C-alpha positions as CSV (number, residue, x, y, z in Angstrom):
1,M,125.0,144.7,72.7
2,V,123.0,147.9,72.4
3,E,125.1,148.9,69.5
4,K,124.6,145.6,67.8
5,L,120.8,145.8,68.2
6,Q,120.8,149.2,66.4
7,Q,122.5,147.8,63.3
8,T,119.5,146.6,61.4
9,L,116.6,148.3,59.6
10,R,114.2,146.3,61.8
11,D,115.3,148.4,64.8
12,S,114.4,151.6,63.0
13,A,110.7,152.3,63.6
14,L,110.6,154.4,60.5
15,A,112.0,151.6,58.3
16,R,109.6,149.1,59.7
17,W,106.5,151.2,59.1
18,I,107.7,152.2,55.6
19,V,107.8,148.4,54.8
20,L,104.4,148.0,56.2
21,I,103.0,150.8,54.0
22,L,104.6,149.5,50.9
23,V,103.3,145.9,51.3
24,A,99.9,146.9,52.7
25,S,99.3,149.3,49.8
26,M,99.8,146.4,47.4
27,M,97.1,144.4,49.3
28,F,94.8,147.4,49.4
29,F,94.8,147.5,45.6
30,A,94.4,143.7,45.5
31,Y,91.3,143.8,47.8
32,M,89.9,146.7,45.8
33,F,90.2,144.7,42.6
34,V,88.6,141.6,44.1
35,D,85.3,143.4,44.8
36,I,85.3,146.1,42.1
37,L,82.5,144.3,40.2
38,S,80.5,143.2,43.3
39,P,78.4,146.4,43.4
40,L,77.7,146.0,39.7
41,A,76.1,142.5,39.7
42,S,72.7,143.9,38.5
43,L,74.5,145.9,35.7
44,L,76.5,142.8,34.6
45,N,73.1,141.0,34.3
46,T,71.6,143.6,32.0
47,T,74.7,144.4,30.0
48,R,76.6,141.1,29.9
49,G,73.9,138.5,30.6
50,W,75.3,137.4,33.9
51,D,72.6,136.0,36.2
52,Q,73.3,135.3,39.9
53,G,74.4,131.8,39.1
54,V,76.9,133.0,36.5
55,F,78.1,135.7,38.9
56,G,78.6,133.1,41.7
57,T,80.6,130.8,39.3
58,Y,82.7,133.7,38.2
59,A,83.4,134.7,41.8
60,A,84.5,131.2,42.6
61,G,87.0,131.3,39.8
62,E,89.3,133.5,41.9
63,Y,90.1,130.5,44.1
64,L,89.9,127.7,41.6
65,L,93.6,127.2,40.8
66,N,94.6,127.7,44.4
67,V,92.3,124.9,45.5
68,F,93.8,122.6,42.9
69,G,97.3,122.9,44.4
70,F,98.7,126.3,43.4
71,L,98.8,127.5,47.0
72,I,100.7,124.5,48.2
73,L,103.2,125.2,45.4
74,A,103.2,128.9,46.5
75,G,104.2,127.9,50.1
76,I,107.1,125.9,48.8
77,I,108.2,128.7,46.5
78,L,107.9,131.2,49.5
79,D,110.0,129.1,51.9
80,K,112.6,128.1,49.2
81,M,112.9,131.4,47.3
82,G,112.1,134.0,49.9
83,V,109.7,136.9,50.2
84,R,111.3,139.1,47.5
85,F,111.0,136.6,44.6
86,T,107.6,135.4,45.7
87,G,106.2,138.9,46.2
88,L,107.3,140.1,42.8
89,L,105.9,136.9,41.2
90,S,102.5,137.3,43.0
91,A,102.2,141.0,42.1
92,S,103.0,140.2,38.5
93,L,100.4,137.5,38.4
94,M,97.8,139.9,39.7
95,V,98.6,142.4,36.9
96,I,98.5,139.7,34.2
97,G,95.2,138.3,35.6
98,A,93.7,141.8,35.7
99,A,94.6,142.4,32.1
100,I,92.9,139.2,31.0
101,K,89.8,140.0,33.0
102,Y,89.6,143.5,31.6
103,V,89.7,142.1,28.0
104,G,86.8,139.7,28.9
105,I,84.6,142.5,30.4
106,S,85.5,145.1,27.7
107,D,83.0,146.4,25.1
108,W,85.4,145.2,22.4
109,F,85.2,141.6,23.5
110,G,81.4,141.8,23.8
111,A,81.1,143.3,20.3
112,N,83.0,140.4,18.7
113,D,81.6,136.9,18.5
114,I,84.4,134.7,19.8
115,E,83.0,131.4,18.4
116,W,85.4,129.0,20.1
117,L,84.8,130.6,23.5
118,N,81.0,130.6,23.1
119,S,80.7,127.0,21.8
120,W,81.3,125.2,25.1
121,W,79.9,125.5,28.6
122,T,77.1,127.5,27.1
123,V,75.5,128.3,30.5
124,M,78.4,130.8,31.0
125,P,78.6,133.8,28.6
126,G,81.9,134.1,26.8
127,S,82.6,137.3,28.7
128,A,82.2,135.5,32.0
129,K,84.5,132.7,30.9
130,M,87.2,135.1,29.9
131,A,86.8,137.2,33.1
132,M,86.8,134.1,35.2
133,F,90.0,132.9,33.6
134,G,91.7,136.2,34.4
135,F,90.3,136.1,37.9
136,M,91.8,132.7,38.4
137,I,95.3,134.0,37.4
138,F,94.7,137.1,39.6
139,G,93.6,134.9,42.5
140,C,96.8,132.9,42.4
141,G,98.8,136.1,42.8
142,C,96.5,137.6,45.4
143,E,96.5,134.6,47.7
144,M,100.3,134.2,47.3
145,A,100.7,137.9,48.0
146,G,98.7,137.6,51.2
147,T,100.8,134.8,52.6
148,T,104.0,136.6,51.5
149,V,103.0,139.7,53.3
150,S,102.2,137.8,56.5
151,K,105.7,136.3,56.4
152,I,107.3,139.7,55.7
153,L,105.6,141.3,58.7
154,A,106.5,138.3,60.9
155,K,110.2,138.9,59.8
156,W,110.3,142.7,60.0
157,F,108.3,142.9,63.3
158,K,109.7,139.9,65.1
159,G,109.8,140.8,68.8
160,K,108.2,144.1,67.9
161,E,104.6,145.2,67.3
162,M,103.8,142.2,65.1
163,A,100.1,141.8,65.9
164,M,99.6,145.6,65.6
165,A,101.4,145.6,62.3
166,M,99.4,142.7,60.9
167,G,96.2,144.5,62.1
168,I,97.1,147.7,60.4
169,E,97.9,145.8,57.2
170,M,94.6,144.1,57.3
171,S,92.9,147.5,58.0
172,I,94.5,149.1,55.0
173,A,93.6,146.0,52.8
174,R,90.0,146.2,53.9
175,L,89.9,149.8,53.0
176,G,90.1,148.4,49.5
177,V,86.7,146.8,50.0
178,F,85.3,150.2,51.1
179,A,86.9,151.9,48.1
180,A,85.5,149.3,45.7
181,M,81.9,149.6,47.0
182,W,82.1,153.4,47.0
183,L,84.0,154.1,43.8
184,A,82.7,151.3,41.4
185,P,79.1,152.8,41.1
186,K,80.6,156.3,40.7
187,F,82.9,155.3,38.0
188,A,80.2,153.3,36.3
189,S,77.8,156.3,36.2
190,H,80.5,158.9,35.4
191,F,81.7,157.0,32.4
192,A,78.3,156.0,31.2
193,L,77.9,155.0,27.5
194,A,76.3,157.2,24.9
195,D,72.9,155.5,25.4
196,G,73.0,156.2,29.1
197,T,74.0,152.7,30.1
198,F,76.4,152.6,33.0
199,S,79.9,151.3,32.3
200,V,81.3,148.1,33.9
201,V,84.6,148.7,32.1
202,A,85.7,152.0,33.7
203,P,85.8,150.7,37.3
204,L,87.7,147.6,36.3
205,L,90.3,149.5,34.3
206,F,90.9,151.9,37.2
207,A,91.4,149.0,39.7
208,S,93.7,147.3,37.2
209,C,95.9,150.3,36.9
210,L,96.2,150.5,40.7
211,L,97.6,146.9,40.7
212,V,100.5,148.1,38.6
213,I,101.3,150.7,41.3
214,G,101.2,147.9,43.8
215,L,103.8,146.0,41.8
216,L,106.0,149.1,41.8
217,N,105.6,149.6,45.6
218,F,106.7,146.0,46.2
219,T,109.8,146.5,44.0
220,V,110.8,149.4,46.3
221,F,110.4,147.0,49.3
222,T,112.7,144.4,47.7
223,V,115.5,147.0,47.8
224,M,115.0,147.6,51.5
225,D,114.7,143.8,52.3
226,T,117.9,143.1,50.4
227,K,119.8,145.6,52.6
228,F,118.1,144.2,55.7
229,D,119.2,140.6,54.9
230,K,122.8,141.8,54.5
231,Q,122.6,143.5,57.9
232,L,121.3,140.2,59.5
233,V,124.4,138.5,58.1
234,E,126.7,141.2,59.4
235,I,125.4,141.0,63.0
236,G,125.4,137.2,62.9
237,E,121.7,136.6,63.3
238,V,121.7,134.6,60.1
239,T,124.6,133.2,58.1
240,A,125.3,133.9,54.4
241,E,125.0,130.1,53.8
242,K,122.1,128.5,55.5
243,D,122.8,125.6,57.9
244,P,121.5,122.4,56.2
245,E,119.3,121.9,59.3
246,D,117.6,125.2,58.7
247,E,117.1,124.6,55.0
248,F,113.4,124.0,53.9
249,R,112.6,120.6,52.6
250,V,109.3,119.5,51.1
251,S,109.3,116.7,53.7
252,D,109.0,119.4,56.4
253,L,105.4,119.9,55.3
254,G,104.7,116.7,57.3
255,Q,105.2,118.6,60.6
256,I,102.5,121.0,59.5
257,F,100.0,118.4,58.5
258,S,100.6,116.4,61.7
259,S,99.9,119.4,63.9
260,K,96.4,119.3,65.5
261,M,96.5,123.0,66.2
262,F,97.3,123.7,62.6
263,W,94.1,121.9,61.5
264,I,92.1,123.7,64.1
265,V,93.3,127.1,62.9
266,A,92.9,126.1,59.2
267,L,89.3,124.9,59.7
268,L,88.4,127.9,61.8
269,C,89.8,130.1,59.1
270,V,87.9,128.5,56.2
271,L,84.6,128.5,58.2
272,Y,84.9,132.1,59.3
273,Y,86.0,133.6,56.0
274,S,83.4,131.5,54.1
275,A,80.8,133.6,55.9
276,I,82.5,136.9,55.1
277,F,84.0,137.1,51.6
278,P,81.3,135.2,49.7
279,F,78.7,137.4,51.6
280,Q,80.5,140.5,50.3
281,R,79.9,139.4,46.7
282,F,76.1,139.0,47.3
283,A,75.6,141.7,50.0
284,T,74.7,144.6,47.6
285,N,72.1,142.5,45.8
286,F,70.8,141.2,49.1
287,L,70.2,144.7,50.4
288,E,68.9,145.8,47.1
289,E,66.1,143.2,47.2
290,T,65.5,143.0,50.9
291,L,65.2,146.8,51.4
292,V,63.8,147.5,47.9
293,I,66.4,150.1,47.1
294,S,68.7,150.9,44.2
295,A,71.9,149.0,43.6
296,E,73.9,152.3,44.1
297,E,72.2,152.9,47.5
298,A,72.7,149.3,48.6
299,S,76.4,149.6,47.6
300,G,76.6,152.9,49.5
301,M,75.4,151.2,52.6
302,F,77.6,148.1,52.5
303,K,80.7,150.1,51.8
304,W,80.8,150.9,55.5
305,F,81.2,147.2,56.4
306,P,85.0,147.2,56.6
307,I,85.2,150.6,58.3
308,L,84.8,149.5,61.9
309,A,87.1,146.6,61.2
310,M,89.6,149.0,59.7
311,I,89.5,151.2,62.7
312,L,89.5,148.5,65.4
313,T,91.9,145.9,64.0
314,P,95.2,147.9,64.8
315,F,94.0,148.6,68.3
316,L,93.0,144.9,68.8
317,G,96.4,143.9,67.4
318,A,98.1,146.3,69.9
319,F,96.0,144.8,72.7
320,I,97.2,141.3,71.8
321,D,100.8,142.5,71.6
322,Y,100.7,143.9,75.1
323,K,97.9,141.9,76.9
324,G,97.3,138.8,74.8
325,K,93.8,137.0,74.8
326,G,94.0,136.1,71.1
327,A,92.1,132.8,71.4
328,S,89.3,134.5,73.4
329,M,88.9,137.2,70.8
330,M,88.3,134.6,68.1
331,M,85.4,133.1,70.1
332,V,83.8,136.5,70.6
333,G,84.2,137.3,66.9
334,A,82.4,134.1,65.9
335,I,79.5,134.8,68.3
336,I,79.0,138.3,66.8
337,M,79.0,136.8,63.3
338,I,76.3,134.3,64.2
339,A,74.1,137.1,65.5
340,C,74.6,139.3,62.5
341,H,73.9,136.7,59.8
342,S,70.9,135.5,61.9
343,T,69.6,139.1,61.8
344,F,70.0,139.2,58.0
345,A,68.2,135.9,57.7
346,F,65.2,136.2,60.0
347,I,64.8,139.8,61.2
348,L,65.6,142.2,58.4
349,P,63.2,140.6,55.9
350,I,60.4,141.1,58.4
351,Y,61.5,144.6,59.4
352,P,63.2,146.0,56.3
353,S,64.8,148.9,58.2
354,K,67.8,150.7,56.7
355,T,68.9,151.6,60.2
356,L,68.8,148.0,61.3
357,A,70.7,146.9,58.2
358,M,73.3,149.6,58.7
359,V,73.8,148.7,62.4
360,T,74.1,145.0,61.6
361,I,76.6,145.7,58.8
362,L,78.8,147.8,61.2
363,I,78.6,145.2,64.0
364,L,79.6,142.5,61.5
365,G,82.6,144.7,60.8
366,V,83.6,144.3,64.5
367,S,83.6,140.6,64.1
368,F,85.8,141.1,61.0
369,S,88.4,142.8,63.1
370,L,88.3,140.4,66.1
371,V,89.0,137.1,64.4
372,P,91.7,138.1,61.8
373,A,93.5,140.4,64.2
374,S,94.0,137.5,66.6
375,M,94.3,134.6,64.1
376,W,97.2,135.5,61.9
377,P,99.7,136.6,64.6
378,S,98.9,133.3,66.3
379,V,100.4,131.1,63.5
380,P,104.1,131.9,64.2
381,K,103.4,130.6,67.8
382,I,102.4,127.2,66.6
383,I,104.6,126.7,63.5
384,D,108.4,126.6,63.1
385,E,109.7,129.7,61.3
386,K,111.4,127.8,58.5
387,V,108.0,126.4,57.3
388,L,106.0,129.5,58.3
389,G,105.4,130.5,54.6
390,S,104.2,127.0,53.8
391,A,101.9,127.0,56.9
392,Y,100.3,130.3,55.9
393,C,99.9,129.0,52.3
394,L,98.3,125.8,53.5
395,I,95.9,127.7,55.7
396,F,95.0,129.8,52.7
397,W,94.7,126.7,50.6
398,V,92.1,125.2,53.0
399,Q,90.4,128.6,53.1
400,N,90.3,128.8,49.4
401,I,88.5,125.5,49.1
402,G,85.7,127.1,51.0
403,L,85.9,130.4,49.2
404,C,85.7,128.6,45.9
405,L,82.8,126.4,46.7
406,V,80.7,128.7,48.9
407,P,80.0,131.3,46.1
408,L,78.9,128.5,43.9
409,L,76.6,127.1,46.6
410,I,75.1,130.5,47.4
411,G,74.6,131.3,43.8
412,K,72.7,128.0,43.2
413,L,70.7,128.4,46.4
414,R,69.8,132.0,45.5
415,V,68.4,130.8,42.1
416,A,66.7,127.6,43.5
417,T,65.0,129.3,46.4
418,E,64.4,132.7,44.7
419,G,65.5,134.5,47.9
420,Y,68.2,135.0,50.5
421,L,66.8,133.2,53.5
422,V,68.6,129.9,52.9
423,P,71.9,131.5,51.9
424,M,71.9,133.7,55.1
425,I,71.1,130.6,57.2
426,V,74.1,128.9,55.6
427,F,76.4,131.9,56.5
428,A,75.1,131.8,60.1
429,S,75.8,128.1,60.3
430,F,79.4,128.7,59.3
431,G,79.6,131.0,62.3
432,V,78.3,128.3,64.6
433,L,81.0,125.9,63.4
434,A,83.7,128.6,63.6
435,F,82.7,129.2,67.3
436,I,83.1,125.4,68.0
437,F,86.6,125.4,66.5
438,S,87.6,128.6,68.4
439,L,86.6,126.8,71.6
440,M,88.7,123.8,70.6
441,M,91.6,126.1,69.9
442,K,91.4,127.6,73.4
443,V,91.3,124.1,75.0
444,E,94.3,122.9,73.0
445,D,96.2,126.0,73.8
446,K,95.6,125.5,77.5
447,K,96.9,121.9,77.2
448,K,100.0,122.5,75.0
449,N,100.9,126.1,76.2
450,Y,101.3,127.6,72.7
451,G,100.9,131.0,74.3
452,L,97.9,132.2,72.2
453,E,96.5,134.0,75.3
454,L,99.9,135.6,76.1
455,P,101.1,138.9,74.7
456,N,103.5,139.0,71.7
457,K,105.7,141.9,72.8
458,K,108.9,140.9,74.4
């Protein structure tokens, strides 16, 4: 039996962690690309004519196709075709979308009057429409990649350090946010134009090239995963031909939709992330206006947001693997988020202290580690493995509805109220609702014994 257990790559710690690095690096580059223009919102206004409403609409574009059904299709593709095909497809879509977005932002595009593009939806500049279209394609690949990576880690770390691995992957991905906030202003200033205007093109080009490297990394993973699958067949853990009972059917989605716990997790997810990712898009401008500082200084402050999350998430994942308490962690994370956004809404405008802002940003990062570190490893406990990919994609689909609509809402509120008080109250309100759903999750877990409070490690 011992000899049998040593016959797969999964039982090699080195192989498991190499897989983690390969797929996590792809997500690092993806997260970096997502926020590479966030610190440059003011620059986009002056050089491309994007006001906050336009920027919010552009930001919502990342999730638009996902909301209208692509993520549901992505889940079916993932469970039918497997992680290798789906991962390569998602990485390719990210590269294609990045290329289109780069064309839209480029100086060449701005210098040429594209009449057909400028003649409709005139409230959006042509560059914003083109960039938004590319962002939509990228968003399909990015969200598909996120669900694929979750299923990969559930597969490769089954019975191992799964929560810790997912925590490390999330930490590496969030380092991409730090990198974007840190590097975007530096690239913009270093590659300034002849007239001294900072460049919005250089940071985007750099991030686009990194996505190509992410595609190459995933290609290496597919070689390892092919070998791993052959080993699983050899030891009899899976058969070369799937049992018809184990084959995924579209009708199997019904067992996901009929699960009360699935909807609790999905709604908790959308509420929590709607107070995080859309906030990231507007955070630099919020700090810039509230503290009366430059965009570069504001970006320099907010870049530290993911750092505590990056450091803490693996340790929290390890704690869940060995001690459990996943549902309780989600409740604590929601409480912290409420406190932080309330501080941004009511206290910081009255006492515009850089120290207070910095401390609040870092504490919000703690929340950003508690909830995701406990949420994603919980999904395999409540959903059958053969529909796990679809379950992740459906959760991301519900999440994307919020991530698509909230930037639009915040952008409109920002313009209508000429301030950030109402948007920050909205973010805090999402935290309150997230806490309510985390409490419901703990109650349901106690009734049905899903094991969310139990350790993962066997």
